[in-house]
mmCIF file as Biopython writes it, N, C-alpha, C and O atoms, coordinates in Angstrom:
data_model
#
loop_
_atom_site.group_PDB
_atom_site.id
_atom_site.type_symbol
_atom_site.label_atom_id
_atom_site.label_alt_id
_atom_site.label_comp_id
_atom_site.label_asym_id
_atom_site.label_entity_id
_atom_site.label_seq_id
_atom_site.pdbx_PDB_ins_code
_atom_site.Cartn_x
_atom_site.Cartn_y
_atom_site.Cartn_z
_atom_site.occupancy
_atom_site.B_iso_or_equiv
_atom_site.auth_seq_id
_atom_site.auth_asym_id
_atom_site.pdbx_PDB_model_num
ATOM 1   N N  . UNK A ? 1  ? 21.500 -17.418 -10.518 1.0 0.0 1  A 1 
ATOM 2   C CA . UNK A ? 1  ? 20.260 -17.716 -9.826  1.0 0.0 1  A 1 
ATOM 3   C C  . UNK A ? 1  ? 19.702 -19.017 -10.400 1.0 0.0 1  A 1 
ATOM 4   O O  . UNK A ? 1  ? 19.733 -19.247 -11.609 1.0 0.0 1  A 1 
ATOM 5   N N  . UNK A ? 2  ? 19.201 -19.845 -9.522  1.0 0.0 2  A 1 
ATOM 6   C CA . UNK A ? 2  ? 18.600 -21.122 -9.926  1.0 0.0 2  A 1 
ATOM 7   C C  . UNK A ? 2  ? 17.201 -21.233 -9.306  1.0 0.0 2  A 1 
ATOM 8   O O  . UNK A ? 2  ? 16.997 -20.896 -8.140  1.0 0.0 2  A 1 
ATOM 9   N N  . UNK A ? 3  ? 16.256 -21.707 -10.098 1.0 0.0 3  A 1 
ATOM 10  C CA . UNK A ? 3  ? 14.874 -21.851 -9.661  1.0 0.0 3  A 1 
ATOM 11  C C  . UNK A ? 3  ? 14.526 -23.335 -9.623  1.0 0.0 3  A 1 
ATOM 12  O O  . UNK A ? 3  ? 14.825 -24.084 -10.553 1.0 0.0 3  A 1 
ATOM 13  N N  . UNK A ? 4  ? 13.892 -23.739 -8.535  1.0 0.0 4  A 1 
ATOM 14  C CA . UNK A ? 4  ? 13.415 -25.110 -8.414  1.0 0.0 4  A 1 
ATOM 15  C C  . UNK A ? 4  ? 11.949 -25.076 -8.004  1.0 0.0 4  A 1 
ATOM 16  O O  . UNK A ? 4  ? 11.519 -24.198 -7.255  1.0 0.0 4  A 1 
ATOM 17  N N  . UNK A ? 5  ? 11.194 -26.041 -8.504  1.0 0.0 5  A 1 
ATOM 18  C CA . UNK A ? 5  ? 9.773  -26.170 -8.167  1.0 0.0 5  A 1 
ATOM 19  C C  . UNK A ? 5  ? 9.551  -27.547 -7.569  1.0 0.0 5  A 1 
ATOM 20  O O  . UNK A ? 5  ? 9.958  -28.559 -8.138  1.0 0.0 5  A 1 
ATOM 21  N N  . UNK A ? 6  ? 8.905  -27.572 -6.420  1.0 0.0 6  A 1 
ATOM 22  C CA . UNK A ? 6  ? 8.495  -28.838 -5.812  1.0 0.0 6  A 1 
ATOM 23  C C  . UNK A ? 6  ? 7.122  -29.172 -6.389  1.0 0.0 6  A 1 
ATOM 24  O O  . UNK A ? 6  ? 6.096  -28.678 -5.921  1.0 0.0 6  A 1 
ATOM 25  N N  . UNK A ? 7  ? 7.127  -30.005 -7.399  1.0 0.0 7  A 1 
ATOM 26  C CA . UNK A ? 7  ? 5.883  -30.313 -8.104  1.0 0.0 7  A 1 
ATOM 27  C C  . UNK A ? 7  ? 4.902  -31.103 -7.237  1.0 0.0 7  A 1 
ATOM 28  O O  . UNK A ? 7  ? 3.709  -31.137 -7.541  1.0 0.0 7  A 1 
ATOM 29  N N  . UNK A ? 8  ? 5.376  -31.732 -6.177  1.0 0.0 8  A 1 
ATOM 30  C CA . UNK A ? 8  ? 4.469  -32.422 -5.253  1.0 0.0 8  A 1 
ATOM 31  C C  . UNK A ? 8  ? 3.630  -31.422 -4.456  1.0 0.0 8  A 1 
ATOM 32  O O  . UNK A ? 8  ? 2.518  -31.739 -4.034  1.0 0.0 8  A 1 
ATOM 33  N N  . UNK A ? 9  ? 4.164  -30.219 -4.253  1.0 0.0 9  A 1 
ATOM 34  C CA . UNK A ? 9  ? 3.455  -29.171 -3.513  1.0 0.0 9  A 1 
ATOM 35  C C  . UNK A ? 9  ? 2.683  -28.214 -4.432  1.0 0.0 9  A 1 
ATOM 36  O O  . UNK A ? 9  ? 1.695  -27.609 -4.017  1.0 0.0 9  A 1 
ATOM 37  N N  . UNK A ? 10 ? 3.136  -28.086 -5.665  1.0 0.0 10 A 1 
ATOM 38  C CA . UNK A ? 10 ? 2.578  -27.108 -6.604  1.0 0.0 10 A 1 
ATOM 39  C C  . UNK A ? 10 ? 1.110  -27.388 -6.911  1.0 0.0 10 A 1 
ATOM 40  O O  . UNK A ? 10 ? 0.727  -28.526 -7.183  1.0 0.0 10 A 1 
ATOM 41  N N  . UNK A ? 11 ? 0.293  -26.333 -6.865  1.0 0.0 11 A 1 
ATOM 42  C CA . UNK A ? 11 ? -1.131 -26.417 -7.197  1.0 0.0 11 A 1 
ATOM 43  C C  . UNK A ? 11 ? -1.432 -25.870 -8.595  1.0 0.0 11 A 1 
ATOM 44  O O  . UNK A ? 11 ? -2.583 -25.879 -9.032  1.0 0.0 11 A 1 
ATOM 45  N N  . UNK A ? 12 ? -0.412 -25.402 -9.285  1.0 0.0 12 A 1 
ATOM 46  C CA . UNK A ? 12 ? -0.567 -24.837 -10.638 1.0 0.0 12 A 1 
ATOM 47  C C  . UNK A ? 12 ? -1.618 -23.739 -10.679 1.0 0.0 12 A 1 
ATOM 48  O O  . UNK A ? 12 ? -2.437 -23.686 -11.596 1.0 0.0 12 A 1 
ATOM 49  N N  . UNK A ? 13 ? -1.591 -22.860 -9.675  1.0 0.0 13 A 1 
ATOM 50  C CA . UNK A ? 13 ? -2.581 -21.788 -9.615  1.0 0.0 13 A 1 
ATOM 51  C C  . UNK A ? 13 ? -2.180 -20.554 -10.423 1.0 0.0 13 A 1 
ATOM 52  O O  . UNK A ? 13 ? -2.953 -19.601 -10.519 1.0 0.0 13 A 1 
ATOM 53  N N  . UNK A ? 14 ? -0.993 -20.564 -10.999 1.0 0.0 14 A 1 
ATOM 54  C CA . UNK A ? 14 ? -0.515 -19.547 -11.945 1.0 0.0 14 A 1 
ATOM 55  C C  . UNK A ? 14 ? -0.162 -18.202 -11.322 1.0 0.0 14 A 1 
ATOM 56  O O  . UNK A ? 14 ? 0.050  -17.237 -12.056 1.0 0.0 14 A 1 
ATOM 57  N N  . UNK A ? 15 ? -0.091 -18.104 -10.019 1.0 0.0 15 A 1 
ATOM 58  C CA . UNK A ? 15 ? 0.353  -16.842 -9.421  1.0 0.0 15 A 1 
ATOM 59  C C  . UNK A ? 15 ? 1.794  -16.550 -9.808  1.0 0.0 15 A 1 
ATOM 60  O O  . UNK A ? 15 ? 2.155  -15.396 -10.040 1.0 0.0 15 A 1 
ATOM 61  N N  . UNK A ? 16 ? 2.613  -17.581 -9.879  1.0 0.0 16 A 1 
ATOM 62  C CA . UNK A ? 16 ? 4.008  -17.399 -10.285 1.0 0.0 16 A 1 
ATOM 63  C C  . UNK A ? 16 ? 4.084  -16.947 -11.741 1.0 0.0 16 A 1 
ATOM 64  O O  . UNK A ? 16 ? 4.917  -16.114 -12.099 1.0 0.0 16 A 1 
ATOM 65  N N  . UNK A ? 17 ? 3.222  -17.495 -12.562 1.0 0.0 17 A 1 
ATOM 66  C CA . UNK A ? 17 ? 3.193  -17.117 -13.974 1.0 0.0 17 A 1 
ATOM 67  C C  . UNK A ? 17 ? 2.803  -15.648 -14.130 1.0 0.0 17 A 1 
ATOM 68  O O  . UNK A ? 17 ? 3.322  -14.952 -15.004 1.0 0.0 17 A 1 
ATOM 69  N N  . UNK A ? 18 ? 1.896  -15.185 -13.287 1.0 0.0 18 A 1 
ATOM 70  C CA . UNK A ? 18 ? 1.499  -13.778 -13.328 1.0 0.0 18 A 1 
ATOM 71  C C  . UNK A ? 18 ? 2.678  -12.876 -12.968 1.0 0.0 18 A 1 
ATOM 72  O O  . UNK A ? 18 ? 2.825  -11.789 -13.526 1.0 0.0 18 A 1 
ATOM 73  N N  . UNK A ? 19 ? 3.513  -13.329 -12.038 1.0 0.0 19 A 1 
ATOM 74  C CA . UNK A ? 19 ? 4.654  -12.523 -11.591 1.0 0.0 19 A 1 
ATOM 75  C C  . UNK A ? 19 ? 5.824  -12.593 -12.565 1.0 0.0 19 A 1 
ATOM 76  O O  . UNK A ? 19 ? 6.494  -11.589 -12.804 1.0 0.0 19 A 1 
ATOM 77  N N  . UNK A ? 20 ? 6.072  -13.781 -13.129 1.0 0.0 20 A 1 
ATOM 78  C CA . UNK A ? 20 ? 7.244  -13.970 -13.994 1.0 0.0 20 A 1 
ATOM 79  C C  . UNK A ? 20 ? 6.901  -14.909 -15.155 1.0 0.0 20 A 1 
ATOM 80  O O  . UNK A ? 20 ? 7.318  -16.068 -15.156 1.0 0.0 20 A 1 
ATOM 81  N N  . UNK A ? 21 ? 6.150  -14.419 -16.138 1.0 0.0 21 A 1 
ATOM 82  C CA . UNK A ? 21 ? 5.748  -15.273 -17.256 1.0 0.0 21 A 1 
ATOM 83  C C  . UNK A ? 21 ? 6.913  -15.733 -18.127 1.0 0.0 21 A 1 
ATOM 84  O O  . UNK A ? 21 ? 6.773  -16.672 -18.909 1.0 0.0 21 A 1 
ATOM 85  N N  . UNK A ? 22 ? 8.061  -15.075 -17.993 1.0 0.0 22 A 1 
ATOM 86  C CA . UNK A ? 22 ? 9.248  -15.484 -18.739 1.0 0.0 22 A 1 
ATOM 87  C C  . UNK A ? 22 ? 9.843  -16.779 -18.184 1.0 0.0 22 A 1 
ATOM 88  O O  . UNK A ? 22 ? 10.638 -17.441 -18.851 1.0 0.0 22 A 1 
ATOM 89  N N  . UNK A ? 23 ? 9.451  -17.136 -16.958 1.0 0.0 23 A 1 
ATOM 90  C CA . UNK A ? 23 ? 10.051 -18.271 -16.261 1.0 0.0 23 A 1 
ATOM 91  C C  . UNK A ? 23 ? 9.046  -19.387 -15.992 1.0 0.0 23 A 1 
ATOM 92  O O  . UNK A ? 23 ? 9.399  -20.565 -16.039 1.0 0.0 23 A 1 
ATOM 93  N N  . UNK A ? 24 ? 7.795  -19.020 -15.710 1.0 0.0 24 A 1 
ATOM 94  C CA . UNK A ? 24 ? 6.779  -19.996 -15.324 1.0 0.0 24 A 1 
ATOM 95  C C  . UNK A ? 24 ? 5.620  -19.970 -16.315 1.0 0.0 24 A 1 
ATOM 96  O O  . UNK A ? 24 ? 5.237  -18.908 -16.807 1.0 0.0 24 A 1 
ATOM 97  N N  . UNK A ? 25 ? 5.065  -21.147 -16.603 1.0 0.0 25 A 1 
ATOM 98  C CA . UNK A ? 25 ? 3.938  -21.221 -17.517 1.0 0.0 25 A 1 
ATOM 99  C C  . UNK A ? 25 ? 3.007  -22.355 -17.090 1.0 0.0 25 A 1 
ATOM 100 O O  . UNK A ? 25 ? 3.443  -23.494 -16.917 1.0 0.0 25 A 1 
ATOM 101 N N  . UNK A ? 26 ? 1.742  -22.040 -16.925 1.0 0.0 26 A 1 
ATOM 102 C CA . UNK A ? 26 ? 0.725  -23.060 -16.698 1.0 0.0 26 A 1 
ATOM 103 C C  . UNK A ? 26 ? 0.023  -23.247 -18.042 1.0 0.0 26 A 1 
ATOM 104 O O  . UNK A ? 26 ? -0.567 -22.319 -18.595 1.0 0.0 26 A 1 
ATOM 105 N N  . UNK A ? 27 ? 0.105  -24.461 -18.540 1.0 0.0 27 A 1 
ATOM 106 C CA . UNK A ? 27 ? -0.420 -24.755 -19.870 1.0 0.0 27 A 1 
ATOM 107 C C  . UNK A ? 27 ? -1.840 -25.299 -19.798 1.0 0.0 27 A 1 
ATOM 108 O O  . UNK A ? 27 ? -2.407 -25.461 -18.717 1.0 0.0 27 A 1 
ATOM 109 N N  . UNK A ? 28 ? -2.395 -25.574 -20.950 1.0 0.0 28 A 1 
ATOM 110 C CA . UNK A ? 28 ? -3.776 -26.058 -21.054 1.0 0.0 28 A 1 
ATOM 111 C C  . UNK A ? 28 ? -4.009 -27.355 -20.291 1.0 0.0 28 A 1 
ATOM 112 O O  . UNK A ? 28 ? -5.149 -27.679 -19.956 1.0 0.0 28 A 1 
ATOM 113 N N  . UNK A ? 29 ? -2.933 -28.107 -20.010 1.0 0.0 29 A 1 
ATOM 114 C CA . UNK A ? 29 ? -3.088 -29.347 -19.247 1.0 0.0 29 A 1 
ATOM 115 C C  . UNK A ? 29 ? -3.139 -29.094 -17.737 1.0 0.0 29 A 1 
ATOM 116 O O  . UNK A ? 29 ? -3.194 -30.035 -16.945 1.0 0.0 29 A 1 
ATOM 117 N N  . UNK A ? 30 ? -3.122 -27.791 -17.340 1.0 0.0 30 A 1 
ATOM 118 C CA . UNK A ? 30 ? -3.196 -27.358 -15.942 1.0 0.0 30 A 1 
ATOM 119 C C  . UNK A ? 30 ? -1.981 -27.772 -15.107 1.0 0.0 30 A 1 
ATOM 120 O O  . UNK A ? 30 ? -2.089 -27.934 -13.892 1.0 0.0 30 A 1 
ATOM 121 N N  . UNK A ? 31 ? -0.835 -27.941 -15.752 1.0 0.0 31 A 1 
ATOM 122 C CA . UNK A ? 31 ? 0.412  -28.207 -15.042 1.0 0.0 31 A 1 
ATOM 123 C C  . UNK A ? 31 ? 1.358  -27.038 -15.231 1.0 0.0 31 A 1 
ATOM 124 O O  . UNK A ? 31 ? 1.381  -26.392 -16.278 1.0 0.0 31 A 1 
ATOM 125 N N  . UNK A ? 32 ? 2.139  -26.783 -14.188 1.0 0.0 32 A 1 
ATOM 126 C CA . UNK A ? 32 ? 3.150  -25.733 -14.243 1.0 0.0 32 A 1 
ATOM 127 C C  . UNK A ? 32 ? 4.393  -26.251 -14.947 1.0 0.0 32 A 1 
ATOM 128 O O  . UNK A ? 32 ? 4.838  -27.374 -14.711 1.0 0.0 32 A 1 
ATOM 129 N N  . UNK A ? 33 ? 4.944  -25.413 -15.816 1.0 0.0 33 A 1 
ATOM 130 C CA . UNK A ? 33 ? 6.197  -25.722 -16.499 1.0 0.0 33 A 1 
ATOM 131 C C  . UNK A ? 33 ? 7.195  -24.627 -16.173 1.0 0.0 33 A 1 
ATOM 132 O O  . UNK A ? 33 ? 6.876  -23.440 -16.234 1.0 0.0 33 A 1 
ATOM 133 N N  . UNK A ? 34 ? 8.391  -25.033 -15.828 1.0 0.0 34 A 1 
ATOM 134 C CA . UNK A ? 34 ? 9.495  -24.117 -15.582 1.0 0.0 34 A 1 
ATOM 135 C C  . UNK A ? 34 ? 10.202 -23.925 -16.914 1.0 0.0 34 A 1 
ATOM 136 O O  . UNK A ? 34 ? 10.805 -24.864 -17.434 1.0 0.0 34 A 1 
ATOM 137 N N  . UNK A ? 35 ? 10.137 -22.728 -17.469 1.0 0.0 35 A 1 
ATOM 138 C CA . UNK A ? 35 ? 10.681 -22.479 -18.797 1.0 0.0 35 A 1 
ATOM 139 C C  . UNK A ? 35 ? 12.199 -22.411 -18.795 1.0 0.0 35 A 1 
ATOM 140 O O  . UNK A ? 35 ? 12.835 -22.704 -19.808 1.0 0.0 35 A 1 
ATOM 141 N N  . UNK A ? 36 ? 12.782 -22.028 -17.672 1.0 0.0 36 A 1 
ATOM 142 C CA . UNK A ? 36 ? 14.235 -22.019 -17.520 1.0 0.0 36 A 1 
ATOM 143 C C  . UNK A ? 36 ? 14.577 -22.189 -16.052 1.0 0.0 36 A 1 
ATOM 144 O O  . UNK A ? 36 ? 13.970 -21.549 -15.193 1.0 0.0 36 A 1 
ATOM 145 N N  . UNK A ? 37 ? 15.538 -23.042 -15.758 1.0 0.0 37 A 1 
ATOM 146 C CA . UNK A ? 37 ? 15.980 -23.242 -14.377 1.0 0.0 37 A 1 
ATOM 147 C C  . UNK A ? 37 ? 16.958 -22.172 -13.930 1.0 0.0 37 A 1 
ATOM 148 O O  . UNK A ? 37 ? 17.146 -21.956 -12.732 1.0 0.0 37 A 1 
ATOM 149 N N  . UNK A ? 38 ? 17.583 -21.499 -14.891 1.0 0.0 38 A 1 
ATOM 150 C CA . UNK A ? 38 ? 18.565 -20.459 -14.579 1.0 0.0 38 A 1 
ATOM 151 C C  . UNK A ? 38 ? 18.230 -19.185 -15.354 1.0 0.0 38 A 1 
ATOM 152 O O  . UNK A ? 38 ? 18.872 -18.874 -16.358 1.0 0.0 38 A 1 
ATOM 153 N N  . UNK A ? 39 ? 17.216 -18.450 -14.879 1.0 0.0 39 A 1 
ATOM 154 C CA . UNK A ? 39 ? 16.813 -17.236 -15.588 1.0 0.0 39 A 1 
ATOM 155 C C  . UNK A ? 39 ? 17.870 -16.142 -15.528 1.0 0.0 39 A 1 
ATOM 156 O O  . UNK A ? 39 ? 18.737 -16.130 -14.654 1.0 0.0 39 A 1 
ATOM 157 N N  . UNK A ? 40 ? 17.772 -15.243 -16.466 1.0 0.0 40 A 1 
ATOM 158 C CA . UNK A ? 40 ? 18.658 -14.088 -16.544 1.0 0.0 40 A 1 
ATOM 159 C C  . UNK A ? 40 ? 18.552 -13.269 -15.257 1.0 0.0 40 A 1 
ATOM 160 O O  . UNK A ? 40 ? 17.479 -13.156 -14.665 1.0 0.0 40 A 1 
ATOM 161 N N  . UNK A ? 41 ? 19.652 -12.716 -14.847 1.0 0.0 41 A 1 
ATOM 162 C CA . UNK A ? 41 ? 19.703 -11.923 -13.609 1.0 0.0 41 A 1 
ATOM 163 C C  . UNK A ? 41 ? 18.714 -10.756 -13.633 1.0 0.0 41 A 1 
ATOM 164 O O  . UNK A ? 41 ? 18.252 -10.314 -12.581 1.0 0.0 41 A 1 
ATOM 165 N N  . UNK A ? 42 ? 18.393 -10.266 -14.805 1.0 0.0 42 A 1 
ATOM 166 C CA . UNK A ? 42 ? 17.437 -9.172  -14.933 1.0 0.0 42 A 1 
ATOM 167 C C  . UNK A ? 42 ? 16.027 -9.552  -14.497 1.0 0.0 42 A 1 
ATOM 168 O O  . UNK A ? 42 ? 15.183 -8.679  -14.294 1.0 0.0 42 A 1 
ATOM 169 N N  . UNK A ? 43 ? 15.770 -10.844 -14.353 1.0 0.0 43 A 1 
ATOM 170 C CA . UNK A ? 43 ? 14.454 -11.310 -13.921 1.0 0.0 43 A 1 
ATOM 171 C C  . UNK A ? 43 ? 14.383 -11.599 -12.425 1.0 0.0 43 A 1 
ATOM 172 O O  . UNK A ? 43 ? 13.356 -12.064 -11.930 1.0 0.0 43 A 1 
ATOM 173 N N  . UNK A ? 44 ? 15.464 -11.327 -11.706 1.0 0.0 44 A 1 
ATOM 174 C CA . UNK A ? 44 ? 15.538 -11.673 -10.286 1.0 0.0 44 A 1 
ATOM 175 C C  . UNK A ? 44 ? 14.349 -11.135 -9.485  1.0 0.0 44 A 1 
ATOM 176 O O  . UNK A ? 44 ? 13.745 -11.883 -8.716  1.0 0.0 44 A 1 
ATOM 177 N N  . UNK A ? 45 ? 14.008 -9.880  -9.645  1.0 0.0 45 A 1 
ATOM 178 C CA . UNK A ? 45 ? 12.905 -9.294  -8.860  1.0 0.0 45 A 1 
ATOM 179 C C  . UNK A ? 45 ? 11.593 -10.024 -9.142  1.0 0.0 45 A 1 
ATOM 180 O O  . UNK A ? 45 ? 10.832 -10.300 -8.214  1.0 0.0 45 A 1 
ATOM 181 N N  . UNK A ? 46 ? 11.321 -10.335 -10.394 1.0 0.0 46 A 1 
ATOM 182 C CA . UNK A ? 46 ? 10.090 -11.041 -10.751 1.0 0.0 46 A 1 
ATOM 183 C C  . UNK A ? 46 ? 10.079 -12.455 -10.174 1.0 0.0 46 A 1 
ATOM 184 O O  . UNK A ? 46 ? 9.062  -12.910 -9.650  1.0 0.0 46 A 1 
ATOM 185 N N  . UNK A ? 47 ? 11.210 -13.143 -10.272 1.0 0.0 47 A 1 
ATOM 186 C CA . UNK A ? 47 ? 11.293 -14.522 -9.783  1.0 0.0 47 A 1 
ATOM 187 C C  . UNK A ? 47 ? 11.138 -14.560 -8.263  1.0 0.0 47 A 1 
ATOM 188 O O  . UNK A ? 47 ? 10.459 -15.438 -7.730  1.0 0.0 47 A 1 
ATOM 189 N N  . UNK A ? 48 ? 11.758 -13.622 -7.574  1.0 0.0 48 A 1 
ATOM 190 C CA . UNK A ? 48 ? 11.621 -13.568 -6.121  1.0 0.0 48 A 1 
ATOM 191 C C  . UNK A ? 48 ? 10.179 -13.242 -5.719  1.0 0.0 48 A 1 
ATOM 192 O O  . UNK A ? 48 ? 9.683  -13.748 -4.712  1.0 0.0 48 A 1 
ATOM 193 N N  . UNK A ? 49 ? 9.519  -12.407 -6.500  1.0 0.0 49 A 1 
ATOM 194 C CA . UNK A ? 49 ? 8.107  -12.115 -6.235  1.0 0.0 49 A 1 
ATOM 195 C C  . UNK A ? 49 ? 7.280  -13.385 -6.422  1.0 0.0 49 A 1 
ATOM 196 O O  . UNK A ? 49 ? 6.388  -13.664 -5.620  1.0 0.0 49 A 1 
ATOM 197 N N  . UNK A ? 50 ? 7.563  -14.152 -7.466  1.0 0.0 50 A 1 
ATOM 198 C CA . UNK A ? 50 ? 6.852  -15.408 -7.703  1.0 0.0 50 A 1 
ATOM 199 C C  . UNK A ? 50 ? 7.059  -16.366 -6.537  1.0 0.0 50 A 1 
ATOM 200 O O  . UNK A ? 50 ? 6.122  -17.038 -6.105  1.0 0.0 50 A 1 
ATOM 201 N N  . UNK A ? 51 ? 8.283  -16.426 -6.034  1.0 0.0 51 A 1 
ATOM 202 C CA . UNK A ? 51 ? 8.584  -17.290 -4.887  1.0 0.0 51 A 1 
ATOM 203 C C  . UNK A ? 51 ? 7.749  -16.873 -3.674  1.0 0.0 51 A 1 
ATOM 204 O O  . UNK A ? 51 ? 7.183  -17.722 -2.986  1.0 0.0 51 A 1 
ATOM 205 N N  . UNK A ? 52 ? 7.675  -15.574 -3.414  1.0 0.0 52 A 1 
ATOM 206 C CA . UNK A ? 52 ? 6.902  -15.066 -2.274  1.0 0.0 52 A 1 
ATOM 207 C C  . UNK A ? 52 ? 5.405  -15.299 -2.440  1.0 0.0 52 A 1 
ATOM 208 O O  . UNK A ? 52 ? 4.706  -15.557 -1.460  1.0 0.0 52 A 1 
ATOM 209 N N  . UNK A ? 53 ? 4.910  -15.212 -3.669  1.0 0.0 53 A 1 
ATOM 210 C CA . UNK A ? 53 ? 3.479  -15.315 -3.926  1.0 0.0 53 A 1 
ATOM 211 C C  . UNK A ? 53 ? 2.957  -16.743 -3.885  1.0 0.0 53 A 1 
ATOM 212 O O  . UNK A ? 53 ? 1.751  -16.951 -3.747  1.0 0.0 53 A 1 
ATOM 213 N N  . UNK A ? 54 ? 3.832  -17.724 -4.000  1.0 0.0 54 A 1 
ATOM 214 C CA . UNK A ? 54 ? 3.383  -19.121 -4.058  1.0 0.0 54 A 1 
ATOM 215 C C  . UNK A ? 54 ? 2.745  -19.516 -2.733  1.0 0.0 54 A 1 
ATOM 216 O O  . UNK A ? 54 ? 3.423  -19.531 -1.706  1.0 0.0 54 A 1 
ATOM 217 N N  . UNK A ? 55 ? 1.450  -19.836 -2.736  1.0 0.0 55 A 1 
ATOM 218 C CA . UNK A ? 55 ? 0.773  -20.156 -1.475  1.0 0.0 55 A 1 
ATOM 219 C C  . UNK A ? 55 ? 1.233  -21.477 -0.856  1.0 0.0 55 A 1 
ATOM 220 O O  . UNK A ? 55 ? 1.050  -21.689 0.342   1.0 0.0 55 A 1 
ATOM 221 N N  . UNK A ? 56 ? 1.815  -22.347 -1.636  1.0 0.0 56 A 1 
ATOM 222 C CA . UNK A ? 56 ? 2.275  -23.640 -1.128  1.0 0.0 56 A 1 
ATOM 223 C C  . UNK A ? 56 ? 3.773  -23.665 -0.856  1.0 0.0 56 A 1 
ATOM 224 O O  . UNK A ? 56 ? 4.297  -24.676 -0.389  1.0 0.0 56 A 1 
ATOM 225 N N  . UNK A ? 57 ? 4.468  -22.567 -1.142  1.0 0.0 57 A 1 
ATOM 226 C CA . UNK A ? 57 ? 5.920  -22.544 -0.927  1.0 0.0 57 A 1 
ATOM 227 C C  . UNK A ? 57 ? 6.655  -23.533 -1.812  1.0 0.0 57 A 1 
ATOM 228 O O  . UNK A ? 57 ? 7.690  -24.073 -1.420  1.0 0.0 57 A 1 
ATOM 229 N N  . UNK A ? 58 ? 6.127  -23.773 -3.001  1.0 0.0 58 A 1 
ATOM 230 C CA . UNK A ? 58 ? 6.682  -24.777 -3.898  1.0 0.0 58 A 1 
ATOM 231 C C  . UNK A ? 58 ? 7.868  -24.283 -4.718  1.0 0.0 58 A 1 
ATOM 232 O O  . UNK A ? 58 ? 8.531  -25.078 -5.384  1.0 0.0 58 A 1 
ATOM 233 N N  . UNK A ? 59 ? 8.142  -22.982 -4.679  1.0 0.0 59 A 1 
ATOM 234 C CA . UNK A ? 59 ? 9.220  -22.409 -5.470  1.0 0.0 59 A 1 
ATOM 235 C C  . UNK A ? 59 ? 10.381 -22.044 -4.558  1.0 0.0 59 A 1 
ATOM 236 O O  . UNK A ? 59 ? 10.196 -21.420 -3.514  1.0 0.0 59 A 1 
ATOM 237 N N  . UNK A ? 60 ? 11.582 -22.444 -4.968  1.0 0.0 60 A 1 
ATOM 238 C CA . UNK A ? 60 ? 12.792 -22.101 -4.239  1.0 0.0 60 A 1 
ATOM 239 C C  . UNK A ? 60 ? 13.776 -21.431 -5.188  1.0 0.0 60 A 1 
ATOM 240 O O  . UNK A ? 60 ? 14.059 -21.950 -6.268  1.0 0.0 60 A 1 
ATOM 241 N N  . UNK A ? 61 ? 14.292 -20.283 -4.783  1.0 0.0 61 A 1 
ATOM 242 C CA . UNK A ? 61 ? 15.287 -19.564 -5.566  1.0 0.0 61 A 1 
ATOM 243 C C  . UNK A ? 61 ? 16.583 -19.557 -4.789  1.0 0.0 61 A 1 
ATOM 244 O O  . UNK A ? 61 ? 16.613 -19.179 -3.618  1.0 0.0 61 A 1 
ATOM 245 N N  . UNK A ? 62 ? 17.660 -19.977 -5.443  1.0 0.0 62 A 1 
ATOM 246 C CA . UNK A ? 62 ? 18.979 -19.970 -4.813  1.0 0.0 62 A 1 
ATOM 247 C C  . UNK A ? 62 ? 19.957 -19.213 -5.696  1.0 0.0 62 A 1 
ATOM 248 O O  . UNK A ? 62 ? 19.769 -19.088 -6.906  1.0 0.0 62 A 1 
ATOM 249 N N  . UNK A ? 63 ? 20.994 -18.718 -5.064  1.0 0.0 63 A 1 
ATOM 250 C CA . UNK A ? 63 ? 22.054 -18.037 -5.813  1.0 0.0 63 A 1 
ATOM 251 C C  . UNK A ? 63 ? 21.801 -16.593 -6.076  1.0 0.0 63 A 1 
ATOM 252 O O  . UNK A ? 63 ? 22.627 -15.925 -6.697  1.0 0.0 63 A 1 
#
C-alpha cells in the first residue's frame, strides 16, 4: 500500500491524523506530515478511513 498527499489541496485539518496517527501528523507549524509513504498492511483500514474522511480529497491510497 502506498499513500500520497496532494499538499496543494490539503487543509491540514487533522481528520486524517485522527483516523491514522501512525501515518499522518499535523505539527505545531499547522502543516500535515506523512510519517510513512508505505504503511504496514495492518494499518490499511485506518488509512482508508483517513482517505475517505479528507474533505478535500487530498489523500490517495494505492496498492
